[in-house]
C-alpha positions as CSV (number, residue, x, y, z in Angstrom):
1,M,-5.6,21.8,-52.9
2,K,-6.5,18.5,-54.1
3,N,-9.0,18.4,-57.5
4,I,-10.2,15.1,-57.9
5,Y,-10.8,13.1,-60.9
6,S,-13.3,10.8,-63.0
7,K,-11.5,7.4,-62.7
8,I,-14.0,6.5,-65.5
9,E,-12.9,9.4,-67.3
10,P,-9.5,10.5,-66.4
11,E,-9.6,14.1,-67.4
12,K,-12.5,14.6,-66.2
13,L,-12.5,17.4,-63.0
14,L,-15.1,16.3,-60.8
15,H,-14.1,17.9,-57.1
16,I,-11.9,20.5,-56.0
17,V,-11.6,20.9,-52.2
18,F,-9.3,24.2,-50.8
19,R,-8.3,24.1,-47.5
20,S,-7.8,26.8,-45.7
21,S,-4.0,26.3,-45.1
22,D,-3.7,26.8,-48.6
23,L,-4.2,30.5,-48.1
24,D,-1.1,30.2,-47.3
25,S,0.2,30.0,-50.8
26,V,-2.0,32.6,-52.1
27,E,-0.3,35.8,-52.9
28,Y,-3.1,38.2,-54.2
29,R,-5.9,35.9,-56.4
30,K,-6.0,32.3,-57.1
31,D,-8.5,30.9,-58.9
32,I,-9.9,27.5,-57.5
33,I,-12.0,26.6,-60.3
34,P,-11.1,26.0,-64.1
35,E,-12.9,29.1,-66.1
36,D,-14.3,27.0,-68.7
37,N,-17.0,26.2,-66.1
38,F,-20.2,27.4,-64.9
39,L,-19.3,27.9,-61.2
40,Q,-16.4,30.3,-60.8
41,L,-14.5,30.6,-57.4
42,G,-11.6,33.1,-56.6
43,I,-9.7,33.4,-53.3
44,I,-8.7,37.3,-53.3
45,K,-6.3,38.3,-50.6
46,A,-5.5,42.2,-49.9
47,N,-4.9,44.6,-47.6
48,E,-6.1,47.7,-46.3
49,G,-6.9,50.6,-48.8
50,K,-7.3,47.9,-51.8
51,K,-9.8,49.6,-54.5
52,Y,-11.4,47.6,-57.6
53,R,-12.4,49.4,-60.9
54,A,-16.2,49.7,-61.1
55,H,-18.2,47.6,-62.7
56,K,-21.2,45.8,-63.6
57,H,-21.9,41.8,-64.6
58,I,-23.6,41.2,-68.1
59,F,-25.6,38.9,-69.0
60,K,-24.0,36.0,-71.2
61,D,-25.7,33.9,-74.2
62,G,-26.5,31.0,-72.1
63,Q,-25.2,26.4,-72.9
64,E,-28.6,24.8,-73.3
65,S,-28.1,22.0,-71.2
66,V,-26.6,23.9,-67.5
67,I,-26.1,21.1,-64.8
68,A,-26.3,23.1,-61.1
69,Q,-22.1,22.4,-60.0
70,E,-22.1,23.3,-55.7
71,S,-19.7,24.7,-53.6
72,W,-19.3,24.6,-49.3
73,F,-17.5,27.0,-47.3
74,V,-16.9,25.8,-43.8
75,V,-17.2,28.1,-41.4
76,S,-17.1,26.6,-38.1
77,G,-17.1,22.8,-37.6
78,R,-16.4,19.6,-38.9
79,V,-18.2,17.9,-42.6
80,K,-17.4,14.6,-43.5
81,V,-17.6,14.9,-47.3
82,F,-18.3,12.1,-49.6
83,F,-17.5,12.6,-53.3
84,Y,-19.0,9.8,-56.1
85,D,-17.2,9.4,-59.3
86,V,-19.0,9.1,-62.8
87,N,-20.8,5.9,-62.3
88,E,-22.0,6.6,-58.2
89,Q,-19.4,5.0,-56.5
90,I,-17.5,7.0,-54.2
91,I,-14.0,8.3,-54.8
92,E,-13.0,9.8,-51.8
93,E,-14.1,10.9,-48.5
94,I,-12.9,13.7,-46.9
95,I,-13.3,15.5,-43.4
96,L,-13.8,19.6,-44.2
97,Q,-12.9,21.5,-41.5
98,K,-13.1,26.0,-40.8
99,G,-12.2,27.5,-43.4
100,D,-12.0,24.2,-45.9
101,I,-13.9,24.6,-49.3
102,S,-15.6,22.3,-51.6
103,V,-16.5,22.5,-54.7
104,T,-18.6,19.9,-57.0
105,L,-18.2,20.6,-61.2
106,H,-19.4,16.8,-62.2
107,G,-20.2,13.6,-60.2
108,G,-22.0,13.5,-56.9
109,H,-21.4,14.2,-53.4
110,N,-22.9,13.3,-50.0
111,Y,-22.1,15.7,-46.6
112,E,-21.9,14.8,-43.0
113,I,-22.2,17.2,-40.3
114,L,-19.8,15.8,-37.6
115,E,-20.3,18.7,-34.8
116,D,-22.7,20.2,-33.6
117,N,-22.9,24.3,-34.4
118,T,-21.6,23.6,-37.8
119,I,-22.3,26.5,-40.2
120,V,-21.8,25.9,-44.0
121,Y,-22.1,28.5,-46.8
122,E,-23.3,26.5,-49.7
123,Y,-22.7,28.2,-53.4
124,K,-24.7,26.7,-56.1
125,T,-25.4,27.9,-59.4
126,G,-29.1,28.8,-60.9
127,P,-31.8,29.0,-61.5
128,Y,-33.0,26.7,-58.9
129,E,-36.0,25.2,-60.3
130,G,-37.4,22.7,-58.0
131,Q,-35.4,19.4,-56.4
132,K,-37.1,17.2,-59.1
133,M,-35.1,19.4,-62.3
134,D,-31.9,20.1,-60.0
135,K,-30.8,17.0,-58.8
136,E,-31.1,12.9,-59.3
137,F,-30.3,10.9,-55.8
138,I,-27.8,7.9,-55.5
139,D,-28.8,5.0,-53.5
140,D,-26.6,3.7,-50.7
């Protein structure tokens, strides 16, 4: 797993990449995103017959401002990800392959599909209120 921190604000975690090869180090559960973030992602490895206690999720008190956070899971193909720091400068480029996950908590990102028939699952916080309320574009 790779955590990418801001060069401008070194304590600020911006992006996370979880590779399919990182699954080897997961025994049962691995929380990928620190618990103080709005977006949460955990990886669970379990065998047949594993049961969990029944539960339901409840509404939580919200904050006045919430940033959209996003995760991509590559099902098949390859994707080049450009990660941006808080000052809109590229700080890293990574190629994601089948089974890899990227998470953007802060900062910007851009994606380039590298293979035909690439399939990606995208997870974002919501609600989605349209592009103008969700994002600002970074000039390349």
